[in-house]
C-alpha positions in Angstrom: 132.1 161.0 108.1 134.2 163.1 110.5 137.4 164.1 108.8 139.1 164.7 112.1 139.3 160.9 112.3 141.6 160.9 109.4 145.4 161.6 109.3 146.9 164.4 107.2 147.4 163.6 103.5 150.2 161.3 102.7 152.8 162.7 100.3 154.7 159.8 98.7 158.2 159.8 97.3 158.3 160.5 93.6 159.5 157.8 91.2 162.0 156.3 90.6 162.7 155.2 94.2 166.4 155.4 94.4 166.5 154.1 98.0 164.5 151.1 97.0 166.7 150.4 94.0 169.8 150.5 96.2 168.3 148.3 98.8 167.3 145.7 96.3 170.7 145.7 94.6 172.4 145.2 98.0 170.1 142.4 99.1 171.2 139.7 96.7 169.0 137.1 98.3 165.9 139.2 97.9 166.8 140.0 94.3 167.3 136.3 93.5 163.9 135.5 95.0 162.3 138.1 92.7 164.1 136.8 89.7 163.0 133.2 90.4 159.4 134.3 90.7 159.5 136.3 87.5 160.7 133.2 85.6 157.3 131.7 86.2 155.8 134.6 84.1 158.4 133.8 81.4 157.2 130.2 81.4 153.6 131.4 80.7 154.8 133.8 78.0 156.9 131.1 76.4 153.8 128.9 76.4 151.7 131.6 74.7 154.4 132.2 72.0 154.3 128.5 71.0 150.5 128.5 70.5 149.2 128.6 66.9 146.1 130.6 67.9 146.5 132.3 71.4 143.5 134.6 70.5 141.1 131.8 71.7 142.4 132.3 75.2 141.9 136.1 75.4 138.1 136.3 75.9 138.0 133.7 78.7 141.0 135.0 80.7 139.9 138.6 80.3 136.4 137.9 81.5 137.9 136.0 84.5 140.0 139.0 85.4 137.2 141.4 85.0 134.9 139.4 87.3 137.7 139.1 90.0 138.9 142.7 89.8 135.4 143.9 90.2 134.7 141.5 93.0 137.5 143.2 95.0 135.3 146.3 94.8 132.2 144.5 96.1 130.4 143.0 93.0 128.9 139.6 93.4 128.2 138.6 89.8 129.9 135.4 88.5 131.3 134.6 85.1 128.1 132.6 84.4 126.0 135.7 85.3 127.9 137.8 82.8 127.7 135.3 79.9 124.0 134.4 80.3 123.0 138.0 81.3 119.4 137.1 81.8 118.8 138.1 85.4 116.0 140.3 86.8 118.1 141.2 89.9 119.0 144.9 89.7 122.2 144.4 91.7 123.4 141.6 89.4 122.5 143.7 86.4 124.6 146.6 87.6 127.5 144.2 88.4 127.3 142.7 84.9 127.6 146.1 83.3 130.5 147.0 85.6 132.3 143.8 84.5 131.5 144.4 80.8 132.9 147.9 81.2 136.2 146.4 82.5 136.5 144.1 79.4 135.8 147.1 77.1 138.5 149.1 78.9 141.1 146.3 78.5 140.3 146.1 74.7 140.4 149.9 74.4 143.7 150.1 76.2 145.2 147.4 74.0 144.0 149.2 70.8 145.4 152.5 71.9 148.8 151.1 72.8 148.9 149.2 69.5 147.8 152.1 67.2 149.6 155.0 68.8 153.2 155.6 70.1 152.1 157.6 73.2 152.4 154.8 75.7 150.4 155.0 78.9 149.6 158.6 79.0 147.5 160.8 81.4 144.9 160.9 78.7 144.7 157.1 78.4 144.4 156.7 82.1 141.4 159.2 82.1 139.8 157.4 79.1 140.1 154.0 80.9 138.3 155.6 83.9 135.5 156.9 81.7 135.0 153.4 80.2 135.0 151.8 83.6 132.3 154.2 84.8 130.0 154.3 81.8 126.4 153.1 81.7 125.6 154.4 85.2 127.6 151.9 87.3 128.8 152.7 90.8 130.9 155.8 90.8 129.4 157.1 87.5 128.3 160.3 89.2 131.8 161.1 90.5 133.2 162.9 87.5 134.4 160.0 85.2 137.7 160.8 83.5 138.5 163.8 85.8 141.0 163.8 88.7 139.6 164.6 92.1 139.1 168.3 93.0 138.3 167.6 96.6 140.3 165.6 99.2 139.3 161.9 99.3 139.5 159.7 102.3 139.8 155.9 102.7 138.1 154.5 105.8 139.4 151.2 107.1 138.6 150.0 110.6 141.2 147.2 110.4 144.2 149.0 109.0 143.3 152.5 110.1 142.0 155.4 108.1 144.1 156.8 105.2 144.2 160.2 103.5 145.6 160.0 100.0 147.5 162.7 98.1 145.9 166.2 98.1 144.0 167.1 94.9 146.4 170.0 94.2 149.3 167.6 93.8 147.5 164.9 91.7 148.5 166.1 88.2 152.1 166.6 89.3 152.3 163.0 90.7 150.4 161.4 87.8 152.8 163.2 85.4 155.7 161.7 87.4 154.1 158.3 87.2 153.6 158.5 83.4 157.2 159.6 82.9 158.3 156.7 85.1 156.3 154.2 83.0 158.0 155.6 79.8 161.5 154.7 81.1 163.3 151.4 81.1 165.7 152.0 84.0 164.3 149.4 86.5 165.8 146.0 87.1 162.9 144.5 85.2 159.6 145.6 83.6 157.7 143.5 86.1 159.3 145.4 89.0 158.3 148.6 87.3 154.7 147.3 87.0 154.6 146.4 90.7 155.9 149.9 91.7 153.5 151.6 89.3 150.5 149.8 90.7 151.3 150.7 94.3 152.1 154.3 93.5 148.9 154.7 91.5 146.8 153.4 94.5 148.7 155.7 96.9 148.0 158.7 94.7 144.4 157.7 94.4 143.7 160.3 91.6 140.0 159.7 91.1 137.0 160.1 93.4 136.1 156.4 92.8 137.3 153.5 90.7 141.0 153.8 91.5 141.5 150.1 92.3 140.0 149.0 89.0 142.1 151.4 87.0 145.2 150.5 88.9 144.8 146.8 88.4 144.0 147.4 84.7 147.2 149.2 84.2 149.3 146.2 85.2 148.7 144.0 82.0 148.6 147.1 79.9 152.0 148.3 81.0 153.5 144.8 80.5 151.9 144.7 77.0 153.3 148.2 76.2 156.8 147.0 77.4 156.5 144.0 75.0 156.7 141.6 78.0 153.3 140.2 77.0 152.2 139.5 73.4 148.7 140.8 74.5 147.4 142.2 77.8 146.5 138.7 78.8 148.2 138.1 82.2 146.1 139.0 85.2 146.7 139.0 88.9 143.3 140.0 90.4 142.5 136.4 91.5 145.6 136.5 93.8 144.7 139.9 95.1 141.1 138.8 95.7 142.2 135.6 97.5 144.6 137.7 99.7 142.6 140.9 99.9 143.5 141.8 103.4 147.3 141.3 102.8 146.9 143.2 99.5 145.5 146.2 101.2 147.9 145.9 104.2 151.0 145.8 102.0 149.8 148.9 100.1 148.8 150.6 103.3 152.2 150.0 104.9 154.1 151.9 102.2 152.1 155.0 103.0 152.2 154.7 106.8 155.9 154.6 107.3 157.3 158.1 107.4 160.8 156.7 108.4 162.7 156.3 105.1 164.3 153.0 106.1 161.0 151.5 107.3 159.3 152.8 104.1 161.9 151.0 101.9 161.3 147.8 103.9 157.5 148.2 103.3 158.2 148.6 99.6 160.2 145.4 99.6 157.4 143.6 101.4 155.0 144.8 98.7 157.3 143.6 95.9 157.6 140.2 97.5 153.8 139.9 97.8 153.3 141.1 94.2 156.0 138.8 92.7 154.6 135.8 94.7 151.2 136.6 93.1 152.8 136.7 89.6 154.4 133.3 90.2 151.2 131.7 91.4 149.0 133.2 88.7 151.5 132.3 86.0 151.2 128.7 86.9 147.4 129.0 87.0 147.4 130.7 83.7 149.4 127.9 82.1 147.1 125.2 83.5 143.9 127.1 82.5 145.4 127.8 79.0 146.3 124.1 78.5 142.7 123.0 79.4 141.3 125.6 77.0 143.6 124.6 74.1 142.9 121.0 74.7 139.1 121.7 74.6 139.6 123.7 71.4 141.5 120.7 69.7 138.8 118.3 70.9 136.0 120.5 69.5 137.6 121.2 66.1 137.9 117.4 65.8 134.3 116.9 66.9 132.7 119.2 64.4 131.2 117.6 61.3 132.9 119.7 58.7 136.1 121.8 58.7 134.0 124.8 57.5 132.4 124.7 60.9 135.7 125.5 62.7 134.9 129.3 62.6 131.8 128.5 64.6 133.9 126.8 67.2 136.3 129.8 67.3 133.3 132.1 67.7 132.2 130.1 70.8 135.7 130.5 72.3 135.8 134.2 71.7 132.3 135.0 73.0 131.5 132.0 75.3 128.0 131.9 73.8 126.5 132.1 70.3 123.2 133.1 68.9 122.4 131.0 65.7 121.1 134.0 63.7 124.2 136.1 64.5 126.6 133.2 63.7 124.9 132.6 60.4 125.2 136.3 59.4 128.7 136.9 60.6 130.3 133.7 59.4 128.4 133.5 56.1 127.5 129.8 56.7 124.3 128.1 55.7 121.4 128.3 58.1 120.8 124.6 58.3 124.4 123.7 58.7 125.0 126.1 61.6 121.8 125.0 63.4 122.6 121.3 62.8 126.2 121.7 64.1 125.0 123.6 67.2 122.5 120.8 67.9 125.3 118.2 67.6 127.6 120.2 69.9 124.7 120.4 72.4 124.1 116.7 72.2 127.8 116.1 72.9 127.6 118.2 76.1 129.8 121.1 74.9 127.1 123.8 74.9 123.7 124.3 76.4 120.6 125.8 74.8 119.0 128.8 76.5 116.4 131.5 75.7 113.0 131.4 74.0 112.2 130.0 70.6 112.6 133.4 69.0 115.8 134.3 70.9 117.6 131.0 71.2 121.3 131.1 72.1 123.8 128.6 73.3 126.1 128.9 76.3 129.6 127.4 76.1 129.2 125.4 79.3 132.4 123.3 78.8 134.5 126.4 78.7 132.7 128.0 81.6 133.6 124.9 83.7 137.3 125.7 83.1 137.3 129.5 83.6 135.0 129.5 86.7 137.6 127.3 88.6 
């Protein structure tokens, strides 16, 4: 790579963006448009709050997000690949580990935000990066959990090459970002999440894995701000489906040195982000309804009410191994195996593995979340 092909490093404005706040406040039509799109997220949140057991949604939606966020970075593994996890293909094996890391990082972030009052700190951001890079996935050799010490470069033949913030300024700008996330001065928390994500990607603090960390921070920030009851709203499917526009809108912010043009680029990014929130909110509601309906159907289908925990286990893991279910649920061996056989005969689950390592895949749920 010839660094003479790259522009000088981009030094972004620090947050908050006063010019952007003013521009949004003066553009009533633009503001009303953002508010209308944000209402779609409120509809999804209202739906969650009325559910007796929203936990049965978390595993499915989180896995769906992990697969799609990782796919933006070039993985090819599907949800089915991750759940079955029985491939001999080394590329798929590595993809699966990368996706599992993403799920672990979401869980860790939720636990940290729940158990501490530190909010999204520099330490949490670094810890999330370590988790995403563990088990020798792509980027594992690029100092996980440590900010870059050398200038990084982003090559893009379509949009043009980009040079992020210099390493010497990384800590200063991450400190500014963390402070910004701790405030409540924006028009809405969702607007703050949109600005946070773009600013994080512009800073590009790590040598690798910036996109995954940046997308992970969106639901975690909304959870921390009590917008979401859990970090269960995800937008990566929209980003993946509109990947060129996603990258272009982010790129435009850092390519406009003229202040007025840069403010316009920020508004275009916000419009894109909020459109994605509206679309994904409606998708989340539809997917959630199908999952809840399936759960009701299966709790009715089981032979005895004491088998409902077995159904819940399937929803939380998308597969079950009889031996583990028997141990963890404390249910009789014969009862568990008989019930799994019944659920298989009804077409809800599918038996896999050898005689000694039998497990069941929750095929009915996979049909929903792979859509």
